[in-house]
C-alpha positions in Angstrom: 76.9 152.4 142.0 76.2 156.1 141.9 78.0 157.6 144.9 81.6 157.8 145.9 81.3 155.9 149.1 80.0 152.9 147.1 83.4 152.8 145.4 85.0 152.2 148.8 82.7 149.4 149.9 84.9 146.9 151.9 82.7 143.9 151.1 83.1 144.5 147.3 86.8 145.2 147.8 87.2 141.8 149.6 85.5 140.1 146.7 87.8 141.7 144.2 90.8 140.8 146.3 89.5 137.2 146.4 89.2 137.2 142.5 92.8 138.5 142.2 94.2 135.9 144.5 92.3 133.2 142.7 93.6 134.3 139.3 97.3 135.0 140.1 99.8 132.1 139.7 103.1 133.9 139.3 104.7 137.3 140.0 103.5 140.3 138.1 104.6 144.0 138.2 102.0 146.6 137.3 102.6 150.4 137.0 100.0 153.1 137.7 100.8 156.3 135.8 98.8 158.7 137.9 99.6 160.4 141.2 96.0 160.4 142.3 95.9 156.6 141.9 99.2 156.4 143.8 97.7 158.3 146.7 94.6 156.0 146.7 96.8 153.0 146.7 99.0 154.1 149.7 96.1 155.7 151.7 94.0 152.6 151.6 96.9 150.1 151.8 95.9 148.5 148.5 99.4 147.4 147.7 99.7 145.7 151.0 96.4 143.9 150.7 97.2 142.5 147.2 98.7 139.0 147.1 102.5 138.9 147.3 102.7 138.0 143.6 101.3 141.4 142.5 103.6 144.4 142.8 102.4 147.9 142.2 105.1 150.3 140.8 104.5 154.0 141.0 105.2 155.7 137.7 105.8 159.3 136.5 102.1 160.2 137.0 102.5 163.4 139.1 102.4 166.5 136.8 104.1 168.8 139.4 106.8 166.2 140.0 107.8 165.8 136.3 108.0 169.6 135.6 111.7 170.0 134.9 113.9 172.1 137.1 114.8 174.4 134.2 111.1 175.4 133.8 110.8 176.0 137.6 113.8 178.2 137.4 112.3 180.1 134.5 109.2 180.6 136.5 111.2 182.0 139.4 113.1 184.3 137.1 109.9 185.7 135.5 108.1 186.0 138.8 111.0 188.0 140.2 110.8 190.7 137.6 109.2 194.1 138.3 105.8 194.7 136.7 104.9 191.0 136.5 102.0 189.3 138.2 102.8 185.6 138.3 99.8 183.3 138.7 99.9 179.6 139.6 98.0 176.8 141.2 99.0 176.5 144.8 100.8 173.2 144.5 103.6 174.8 142.5 104.6 177.4 145.1 106.7 175.1 147.3 108.4 173.1 144.5 112.1 173.7 144.9 114.0 175.3 142.1 117.7 176.0 142.2 118.1 177.5 145.6 114.5 178.9 146.1 110.8 178.5 145.4 107.9 180.7 144.5 107.0 181.3 148.1 110.4 182.8 148.6 110.1 185.0 145.6 106.8 186.3 147.0 108.4 186.8 150.4 111.1 188.9 148.6 108.5 191.2 147.1 107.4 189.3 143.9 103.7 189.5 143.0 103.0 185.8 143.1 99.3 184.9 143.3 97.5 181.6 143.8 94.5 181.1 141.4 92.0 178.3 140.9 91.6 178.5 137.1 93.7 179.9 134.3 90.7 182.1 133.5 91.3 183.8 136.9 94.7 184.8 135.6 93.1 186.2 132.4 90.7 188.2 134.5 93.7 189.6 136.5 95.3 190.6 133.1 92.1 192.5 132.1 92.1 194.3 135.5 95.8 195.2 135.3 96.4 196.4 131.7 99.7 198.1 132.8 101.2 194.8 134.2 102.4 191.6 132.6 100.3 188.6 133.8 101.8 185.1 133.5 100.0 181.9 134.2 102.1 178.8 135.0 100.5 176.1 132.7 101.7 172.6 133.8 100.2 169.2 133.7 99.1 166.2 131.6 96.4 166.1 129.1 93.8 166.8 131.8 94.8 170.4 132.5 96.0 171.3 129.0 92.5 172.0 127.5 91.5 174.8 129.9 95.0 176.4 129.5 94.5 176.2 125.7 91.1 177.8 126.0 92.5 180.6 128.1 95.1 181.4 125.4 92.4 181.2 122.8 90.3 183.7 124.7 93.3 186.0 125.2 93.9 186.1 121.5 90.2 186.4 120.7 89.8 189.4 123.0 93.2 191.0 122.2 94.4 190.8 125.8 98.1 191.4 125.1 99.5 191.5 128.6 98.7 187.8 129.3 101.1 185.0 128.6 101.5 181.3 129.5 104.6 179.5 130.7 104.0 176.1 129.2 105.2 172.8 130.6 102.5 170.3 129.4 103.4 166.6 129.0 101.7 163.6 127.4 101.3 160.2 129.0 101.6 157.7 126.0 105.2 158.7 125.2 106.1 158.4 128.9 104.8 154.8 128.9 106.9 154.1 125.8 110.0 155.6 127.6 109.3 153.4 130.6 109.1 150.3 128.4 112.3 151.1 126.6 114.3 151.5 129.8 116.9 148.7 130.2 115.8 148.4 133.9 112.1 148.1 133.1 110.2 145.4 135.1 106.7 146.6 134.2 104.4 144.0 132.7 101.1 145.9 132.7 99.8 149.4 133.1 96.9 151.1 134.9 96.1 154.1 132.7 94.7 157.3 134.2 91.0 157.7 133.7 91.0 161.5 133.7 93.6 161.7 130.9 91.6 159.2 128.8 88.4 161.2 129.5 90.1 164.0 127.4 92.2 162.1 124.9 90.3 158.8 124.6 92.1 155.5 124.3 93.2 155.7 120.6 97.0 156.0 121.4 97.2 153.0 123.7 96.5 149.9 121.4 99.7 150.5 119.5 101.7 150.6 122.7 100.0 147.5 124.1 100.8 145.6 120.9 104.4 146.9 120.5 105.4 146.0 124.0 103.0 143.2 124.6 101.6 144.7 127.8 98.0 145.0 128.9 96.8 148.6 129.5 93.7 149.0 131.6 92.1 152.4 132.0 90.8 152.9 135.5 89.6 155.5 138.0 90.7 156.7 141.4 88.6 155.1 144.1 89.7 151.8 145.9 87.3 149.7 143.9 88.5 151.3 140.6 92.1 150.4 141.4 91.2 146.8 142.4 89.1 146.3 139.3 92.0 147.6 137.2 94.4 145.3 138.9 92.0 142.3 138.5 91.6 142.9 134.7 95.3 143.4 134.2 96.2 140.3 136.1 93.7 138.2 134.2 95.1 139.4 130.9 98.7 138.6 132.0 97.7 135.1 133.2 96.1 134.4 129.8 99.0 135.9 127.9 96.9 138.7 126.5 97.9 142.4 125.9 94.9 144.5 125.0 93.5 147.9 126.0 90.5 147.7 128.3 88.3 150.6 129.5 87.4 149.8 133.1 86.2 153.3 133.7 83.3 153.7 131.3 81.4 156.1 133.6 83.9 158.8 132.6 85.8 157.5 129.6 84.8 157.1 126.0 87.1 155.6 123.3 87.0 158.9 121.4 87.6 161.0 124.5 86.3 164.6 124.4 86.4 165.8 120.8 85.9 169.5 121.7 88.8 169.4 124.1 91.0 167.6 121.6 90.1 170.2 118.9 91.1 173.0 121.2 94.4 171.3 121.9 95.1 170.8 118.2 94.4 174.5 117.5 96.4 176.1 120.3 99.3 173.6 120.9 101.7 171.6 118.8 103.5 168.4 119.9 107.1 168.8 120.9 109.9 167.0 122.8 109.8 167.7 126.5 112.1 167.2 129.4 110.7 165.3 132.4 112.3 166.1 135.8 114.5 163.2 136.9 114.0 161.4 133.7 115.3 163.5 130.8 113.9 164.4 127.4 111.2 162.2 125.9 110.5 162.7 122.2 107.0 164.0 121.3 106.0 163.9 125.0 104.8 167.5 125.4 103.1 170.5 123.9 104.1 174.0 123.2 102.1 176.9 121.8 101.7 176.7 118.1 103.0 179.5 115.8 99.6 181.1 115.7 99.7 181.7 119.5 103.4 182.1 120.0 103.0 185.7 121.0 101.4 184.4 124.3 104.4 182.2 125.1 106.0 183.6 128.3 109.3 181.9 127.7 109.7 183.8 124.4 108.2 187.0 125.7 110.6 187.2 128.7 113.6 185.7 126.9 114.4 183.1 129.7 115.8 180.4 127.4 119.3 180.4 129.0 118.9 179.2 132.6 121.5 177.3 134.6 120.0 174.7 136.9 121.4 172.5 139.7 119.6 169.4 141.1 120.4 168.4 144.7 122.8 165.5 144.5 121.1 163.6 147.4 117.6 163.7 145.8 116.6 160.4 144.1 113.2 161.5 142.9 114.1 160.6 139.3 114.4 157.0 140.3 111.1 157.2 142.2 109.4 158.7 139.1 110.8 155.9 136.9 109.5 153.2 139.3 113.1 152.1 140.1 112.9 153.1 143.8 110.1 153.2 146.4 110.2 156.5 148.3 111.1 155.0 151.7 114.1 153.3 150.0 115.8 156.7 149.5 118.3 157.6 152.2 117.0 161.2 152.4 113.3 160.3 152.8 111.9 161.5 156.1 115.2 162.8 157.3 116.8 165.5 155.2 113.8 165.5 152.9 110.4 166.1 154.4 107.3 168.2 153.3 108.8 171.1 155.3 112.3 170.7 153.8 111.7 169.1 150.4 114.6 168.2 148.2 112.4 167.4 145.2 108.9 167.9 143.9 107.8 164.3 144.7 107.8 165.3 148.4 105.9 168.6 147.8 103.1 167.8 145.4 99.7 166.5 146.6 100.1 163.8 144.0 103.8 163.0 144.6 104.7 159.4 145.7 107.1 160.6 148.4 104.4 162.9 149.8 102.0 160.0 149.9 104.4 157.7 151.7 105.2 160.4 154.2 101.6 161.5 154.8 100.4 157.9 155.3 103.4 157.0 157.4 105.1 154.6 155.1 108.4 155.5 156.7 110.1 152.1 156.3 109.6 148.8 154.6 106.4 147.2 156.1 105.8 143.5 156.2 103.2 142.5 153.7 100.3 140.5 155.0 99.7 137.1 153.5 96.4 136.3 151.8 95.3 134.2 154.7 95.9 137.0 157.1 93.5 139.4 155.3 90.0 138.1 155.8 87.0 140.2 154.7 86.3 141.9 158.1 89.9 143.2 158.5 89.7 144.8 155.0 87.2 147.4 156.3 89.5 148.5 159.0 92.5 148.7 156.6 91.0 150.4 153.6 88.1 152.6 154.6 88.6 155.7 156.7 
């Protein structure tokens, strides 16, 4: 299969669903730790097509959503200062901070610009030597290498008016935090293929062994998700707990050595706060001492920020897989994409945004296996 549409083939999806139904004999709860996978699942109704015994739990896989409120407020403070050009990807501009967002800062006169690469921000710094240019560097292991490369280039070319506001997080410690929660129901994981394309799979076997959970690396198309579920369920039914790469077209066990070397040079591992979850040990990166001069948080001295989360927002429970978005009282009423209470309703990878976009506004009745023959799958899963 060489083309994207082949990974949405309804006949192949029906066969995978049949395999899953034939394999499952008891209830299992699986968590995907990727916002892109969550959107695929909800868009194509995969969670509704699976047998009742298989539940998909949405984990903290949206990088925008887990960026802590304190960092958002630091971004707002820096962006409001005169002489600053604040650069960010577009999905951060409507994430609510304490009382405002970056769009409102721009409306009040702040120079906030949407860029498509951190190197765009570096170019802006070259073109504006009399201004301080800050790039908002957020995300998982996927976006960290280009941000690291940009800081590396700034230091190499002595571009001193560029800095990075860092909020990078790492997936394996988040999986460990999920498993250590007293409310954890997760029995297996679908790991994000793009993260593993950078970092490889070397950190996962220890987690699978320690918590006795299968971890299956998979992609983002409907057939990728179904194949990941199939392999996870088969392991669970056999009492196995190994790491399986079901996304070999993009992932190698060693990952991307050049990207990992850049990360090791520019960043160092640190504890990180996750919005709605709290601090997770060794779950993030910060700029290493060699590159500390390019750290916007230190350059602008914004370490002491007071934050306030809206009391009615339950996005933290959504991110931990304890609550489905439509089970929140504010969902679709006081919290919508136009009036978001939390980042999960704003981000293009947020679970709340997925449920709102694809009209999961209440608790739908799940079809039984007998009610989902092959022909109806095409209508349900392929746009």
